[in-house]
Backbone as numpy.savetxt, mean C-alpha at the origin, in Angstrom:
# Nx Ny Nz CAx CAy CAz Cx Cy Cz
-28.44 -30.89 31.27 -27.03 -30.60 30.99 -26.91 -30.09 29.56
-26.10 -29.04 29.39 -25.93 -28.43 28.08 -24.81 -29.11 27.33
-25.02 -29.29 26.05 -23.96 -29.86 25.19 -23.42 -28.70 24.36
-22.10 -28.52 24.41 -21.49 -27.47 23.58 -21.00 -28.12 22.29
-21.47 -27.51 21.24 -21.07 -27.98 19.93 -19.92 -27.09 19.43
-18.94 -27.69 18.83 -17.89 -26.89 18.22 -18.45 -26.26 16.93
-18.01 -25.06 16.66 -18.45 -24.38 15.47 -17.98 -25.17 14.25
-18.79 -25.21 13.21 -18.32 -25.90 12.02 -17.13 -25.11 11.43
-16.12 -25.84 10.94 -14.94 -25.21 10.42 -15.26 -24.55 9.05
-14.87 -23.37 8.86 -15.13 -22.71 7.59 -14.11 -23.13 6.56
-14.53 -23.12 5.33 -13.62 -23.49 4.21 -12.72 -22.33 3.88
-11.69 -22.61 3.12 -10.74 -21.57 2.66 -11.50 -20.52 1.85
-12.45 -20.96 1.04 -13.23 -19.98 0.24 -14.00 -19.08 1.13
-14.64 -19.60 2.16 -15.45 -18.81 3.08 -14.58 -17.83 3.86
-13.45 -18.30 4.30 -12.55 -17.37 5.04 -12.05 -16.28 4.11
-11.69 -16.62 2.86 -11.20 -15.66 1.89 -12.26 -14.59 1.64
-13.53 -15.02 1.45 -14.60 -14.09 1.20 -14.81 -13.17 2.41
-14.73 -13.74 3.62 -14.87 -12.92 4.85 -13.76 -11.85 4.86
-12.52 -12.27 4.62 -11.42 -11.31 4.70 -11.61 -10.19 3.60
-12.02 -10.59 2.40 -12.18 -9.60 1.33 -13.42 -8.73 1.57
-14.37 -9.16 2.39 -15.52 -8.33 2.68 -15.16 -7.16 3.58
-14.08 -7.31 4.29 -13.63 -6.23 5.19 -12.82 -5.21 4.46
-11.89 -5.66 3.61 -11.03 -4.70 2.82 -10.39 -5.51 1.69
-9.88 -4.78 0.66 -9.14 -5.42 -0.44 -7.84 -6.01 0.10
-7.45 -7.11 -0.44 -6.15 -7.72 -0.15 -5.46 -8.06 -1.47
-4.17 -8.04 -1.50 -3.44 -8.53 -2.65 -3.52 -10.06 -2.65
-3.23 -10.67 -3.79 -3.23 -12.12 -3.87 -2.29 -12.73 -2.85
-1.09 -12.18 -2.78 -0.07 -12.67 -1.87 -0.55 -12.58 -0.43
-1.12 -11.43 -0.08 -1.58 -11.17 1.29 -2.66 -12.20 1.71
-3.59 -12.45 0.80 -4.69 -13.37 1.05 -4.13 -14.79 1.20
-3.15 -15.16 0.32 -2.55 -16.51 0.44 -1.90 -16.65 1.80
-1.16 -15.62 2.23 -0.45 -15.68 3.53 -1.42 -15.90 4.68
-2.52 -15.19 4.63 -3.53 -15.28 5.71 -4.15 -16.69 5.72
-4.41 -17.24 4.56 -4.98 -18.58 4.50 -3.98 -19.65 4.92
-2.69 -19.41 4.58 -1.65 -20.33 5.05 -1.55 -20.35 6.56
-1.66 -19.16 7.17 -1.59 -19.06 8.62 -2.78 -19.83 9.26
-3.86 -20.01 8.54 -4.96 -20.76 9.07 -4.84 -22.24 8.72
-3.67 -22.59 8.20 -3.30 -24.00 7.91 -4.17 -24.72 6.92
-4.58 -23.98 5.88 -5.29 -24.64 4.78 -4.29 -25.25 3.81
-4.70 -26.29 3.13 -3.86 -26.98 2.13 -3.66 -26.03 0.92
-2.42 -26.11 0.33 -2.15 -25.28 -0.85 -3.20 -25.37 -1.96
-3.72 -26.57 -2.18 -4.73 -26.80 -3.21 -6.02 -26.00 -2.88
-6.40 -26.00 -1.57 -7.62 -25.30 -1.15 -7.41 -23.78 -1.23
-6.16 -23.34 -0.92 -5.84 -21.90 -1.02 -5.95 -21.45 -2.48
-5.37 -22.25 -3.40 -5.42 -21.89 -4.79 -6.85 -21.81 -5.31
-7.67 -22.77 -4.90 -9.09 -22.80 -5.30 -9.79 -21.56 -4.77
-9.51 -21.17 -3.56 -10.14 -19.97 -2.93 -9.75 -18.72 -3.72
-8.44 -18.62 -4.07 -7.94 -17.46 -4.80 -8.65 -17.36 -6.16
-8.69 -18.43 -6.89 -9.33 -18.48 -8.20 -10.82 -18.14 -8.07
-11.46 -18.69 -7.07 -12.89 -18.42 -6.80 -13.14 -16.90 -6.57
-12.31 -16.31 -5.76 -12.44 -14.87 -5.46 -12.15 -14.02 -6.65
-11.12 -14.38 -7.42 -10.78 -13.61 -8.63 -11.88 -13.74 -9.68
-12.40 -14.94 -9.88 -13.43 -15.14 -10.93 -14.74 -14.43 -10.58
-14.99 -14.20 -9.28 -16.18 -13.46 -8.91 -15.97 -11.95 -8.77
-14.74 -11.55 -9.05 -14.40 -10.12 -9.04 -14.21 -9.54 -7.64
-14.05 -10.42 -6.63 -13.90 -9.97 -5.27 -12.45 -9.64 -4.93
-11.55 -10.15 -5.74 -10.14 -9.88 -5.53 -9.51 -9.48 -6.82
-8.83 -8.33 -6.80 -8.21 -7.80 -7.99 -6.97 -7.04 -7.58
-5.78 -7.45 -7.99 -4.55 -6.82 -7.58 -4.47 -5.38 -8.04
-5.00 -5.07 -9.24 -4.99 -3.71 -9.73 -5.84 -2.79 -8.86
-7.05 -3.23 -8.52 -7.93 -2.48 -7.65 -7.25 -2.25 -6.29
-6.64 -3.34 -5.77 -5.89 -3.25 -4.47 -4.79 -2.22 -4.56
-3.99 -2.28 -5.67 -2.85 -1.40 -5.83 -3.31 0.08 -5.92
-4.40 0.29 -6.68 -4.93 1.68 -6.79 -5.36 2.21 -5.42
-6.00 1.37 -4.67 -6.44 1.74 -3.32 -5.25 2.10 -2.45
-4.19 1.29 -2.53 -2.99 1.53 -1.72 -2.29 2.81 -2.16
-2.28 3.08 -3.47 -1.66 4.32 -4.01 -2.39 5.52 -3.42
-3.73 5.47 -3.48 -4.53 6.61 -2.95 -4.25 6.82 -1.45
-4.19 5.75 -0.69 -3.94 5.85 0.76 -2.55 6.46 1.02
-1.58 6.01 0.27 -0.19 6.53 0.47 -0.08 7.99 0.05
-0.75 8.32 -1.04 -0.71 9.75 -1.52 -1.37 10.61 -0.43
-2.47 10.15 0.10 -3.16 10.90 1.17 -2.21 11.15 2.35
-1.37 10.18 2.65 -0.40 10.28 3.75 0.84 11.11 3.36
0.93 11.52 2.10 2.08 12.31 1.65 3.28 11.52 1.26
3.08 10.26 0.89 4.20 9.41 0.52 4.47 9.54 -0.98
5.78 9.42 -1.34 6.22 9.52 -2.72 6.12 8.21 -3.45
6.42 8.25 -4.74 6.31 7.09 -5.59 7.25 5.98 -5.14
8.44 6.28 -4.73 9.35 5.23 -4.30 8.83 4.45 -3.07
8.31 5.16 -2.14 7.75 4.52 -0.93 6.52 3.65 -1.29
5.70 4.14 -2.18 4.56 3.36 -2.60 4.96 2.09 -3.33
5.95 2.22 -4.25 6.43 1.05 -4.96 6.98 -0.02 -3.98
7.74 0.49 -3.01 8.31 -0.44 -2.00 7.20 -1.17 -1.22
6.20 -0.44 -0.82 5.10 -1.05 -0.03 4.38 -2.11 -0.87
4.12 -1.80 -2.16 3.43 -2.74 -3.02 4.33 -3.94 -3.37
5.63 -3.70 -3.52 6.54 -4.82 -3.74 6.56 -5.75 -2.59
6.47 -5.25 -1.36 6.44 -6.12 -0.17 5.21 -7.00 -0.18
4.12 -6.52 -0.79 2.87 -7.31 -0.89 2.88 -8.16 -2.16
4.04 -8.17 -2.83 4.30 -8.94 -4.05 3.30 -8.68 -5.17
2.96 -7.37 -5.31 2.16 -6.96 -6.44 3.15 -6.77 -7.61
2.75 -7.24 -8.82 3.68 -7.21 -9.93 4.02 -5.78 -10.37
5.17 -5.62 -10.94 5.63 -4.29 -11.35 4.67 -3.67 -12.42
4.14 -4.53 -13.30 3.19 -4.02 -14.30 1.95 -3.45 -13.69
1.45 -4.08 -12.66 0.25 -3.62 -11.94 0.58 -2.36 -11.19
1.72 -2.28 -10.56 2.16 -1.08 -9.82 2.24 0.07 -10.80
2.89 -0.14 -11.94 3.03 0.90 -12.94 1.63 1.42 -13.39
0.72 0.48 -13.62 -0.63 0.84 -14.08 -1.37 1.64 -13.00
-1.26 1.23 -11.75 -1.96 1.88 -10.64 -1.40 3.31 -10.46
-0.05 3.48 -10.57 0.55 4.80 -10.43 0.19 5.70 -11.59
0.13 5.11 -12.80 -0.23 5.88 -13.99 -1.70 6.37 -13.85
-2.55 5.48 -13.40 -4.01 5.83 -13.27 -4.21 6.90 -12.20
-3.37 6.96 -11.20 -3.47 7.94 -10.15 -3.14 9.33 -10.66
-2.21 9.40 -11.61 -1.82 10.67 -12.26 -1.52 11.75 -11.23
-0.53 11.52 -10.39 -0.16 12.43 -9.32 1.03 13.29 -9.74
1.03 14.55 -9.34 2.19 15.42 -9.54 3.08 15.25 -8.32
4.10 14.42 -8.46 4.96 14.05 -7.30 5.75 15.27 -6.78
6.08 16.20 -7.63 6.82 17.40 -7.21 5.95 18.24 -6.29
4.68 18.41 -6.67 3.75 19.19 -5.83 3.43 18.50 -4.54
3.30 17.16 -4.63 3.00 16.39 -3.39 4.21 16.52 -2.41
5.42 16.47 -2.96 6.62 16.62 -2.15 6.64 18.02 -1.48
6.28 19.01 -2.26 6.18 20.38 -1.74 5.14 20.54 -0.63
3.98 19.94 -0.87 2.89 19.98 0.15 3.33 19.27 1.41
3.97 18.10 1.27 4.46 17.32 2.41 5.50 18.14 3.20
6.40 18.80 2.49 7.43 19.60 3.13 6.80 20.80 3.85
5.87 21.44 3.18 5.16 22.59 3.82 4.49 22.19 5.10
3.79 21.08 5.04 3.05 20.59 6.20 3.99 20.26 7.35
5.08 19.56 7.03 5.99 19.10 8.09 6.83 20.26 8.63
7.33 21.11 7.76 8.27 22.16 8.20 7.64 23.55 8.29
6.27 23.58 8.20 5.52 24.83 8.36 5.95 25.93 7.38
6.47 25.51 6.22 6.87 26.43 5.15 8.14 27.17 5.44
8.90 26.73 6.44 10.15 27.44 6.82 11.38 26.70 6.37
12.28 27.45 5.68 13.57 26.89 5.24 14.45 26.49 6.41
15.33 25.59 6.17 16.29 25.16 7.21 17.23 26.29 7.52
17.62 26.43 8.79 18.50 27.53 9.19 19.99 27.19 9.01
20.32 25.89 8.97 21.69 25.48 8.79 21.76 24.12 8.06
22.99 23.66 7.80 23.18 22.40 7.05 22.55 21.21 7.77
22.65 21.18 9.09 22.15 20.07 9.84 20.63 19.94 9.71
19.97 21.06 9.82 18.48 21.13 9.67 18.09 20.78 8.24
18.89 21.25 7.26 18.61 20.98 5.85 18.74 19.48 5.59
19.79 18.86 6.13 19.99 17.43 5.98 18.84 16.63 6.59
18.34 17.11 7.69 17.21 16.50 8.37 15.96 16.55 7.50
15.75 17.71 6.85 14.60 17.86 5.95 14.74 16.87 4.76
15.94 16.78 4.23 16.18 15.87 3.03 15.88 14.45 3.48
16.43 14.01 4.65 16.20 12.66 5.11 14.70 12.35 5.30
14.00 13.33 5.86 12.55 13.11 6.05 11.85 12.86 4.68
12.13 13.66 3.68 11.51 13.51 2.38 11.98 12.26 1.65
13.22 11.86 1.88 13.72 10.61 1.32 12.97 9.43 1.87
12.80 9.48 3.17 12.07 8.40 3.86 10.63 8.31 3.37
10.08 9.46 3.04 8.70 9.48 2.49 8.62 9.00 1.07
9.79 8.81 0.42 9.79 8.19 -0.93 9.93 9.11 -2.08
10.53 10.29 -1.88 10.71 11.23 -2.98 12.09 11.15 -3.57
12.20 11.49 -4.88 13.48 11.50 -5.55 14.24 12.78 -5.13
15.52 12.82 -5.46 16.30 14.03 -5.10 15.80 15.27 -5.80
15.38 15.09 -7.07 14.86 16.22 -7.82 13.58 16.77 -7.16
12.71 15.87 -6.74 11.46 16.28 -6.08 11.77 16.98 -4.77
12.76 16.42 -4.01 13.15 16.99 -2.74 13.74 18.39 -2.91
14.59 18.53 -3.90 15.22 19.84 -4.21 14.14 20.89 -4.55
13.17 20.47 -5.36 12.06 21.34 -5.72 11.26 21.74 -4.44
10.90 20.76 -3.68 10.08 20.99 -2.49 10.76 21.94 -1.50
12.07 21.72 -1.25 12.76 22.53 -0.28 13.10 23.91 -0.80
13.25 24.03 -2.13 13.53 25.34 -2.70 12.27 26.26 -2.62
11.12 25.64 -2.52 9.87 26.43 -2.45 9.54 26.91 -1.04
10.30 26.43 -0.03 10.08 26.89 1.33 10.57 28.31 1.46
9.98 29.12 2.35 10.38 30.49 2.56 11.39 30.68 3.61
């Protein structure tokens, strides 16, 4: 007769390291995942400090990675800030990550508009409003949107 042994339960530190080995997480995100696994707050805090002290978790590195991913998708600064704020990354870290990326938001808005609208200007007000809404949703300022749409042919 076979005896089934239950797997030994992993510690909060071990789970945190496993999660971080797959991809970067913000501190908030990692805490949430550990809470969902019903670890004690003290154990979660120890795991966070352990990961940070070993350089496995860094909110700035995470923020820079997120900025690059969003820029690749054609998202503007506002959308990126909102996404990072939802992950409770501090404003100072967001500012630093955006500064380090050194993106020309006007040109990115233009590229995004060109790609979406195939370089064609809107034929009427309704279509123009639709183009504006699209770029607003993507996180661009009105100045960036005006520039991008004025460059369409």
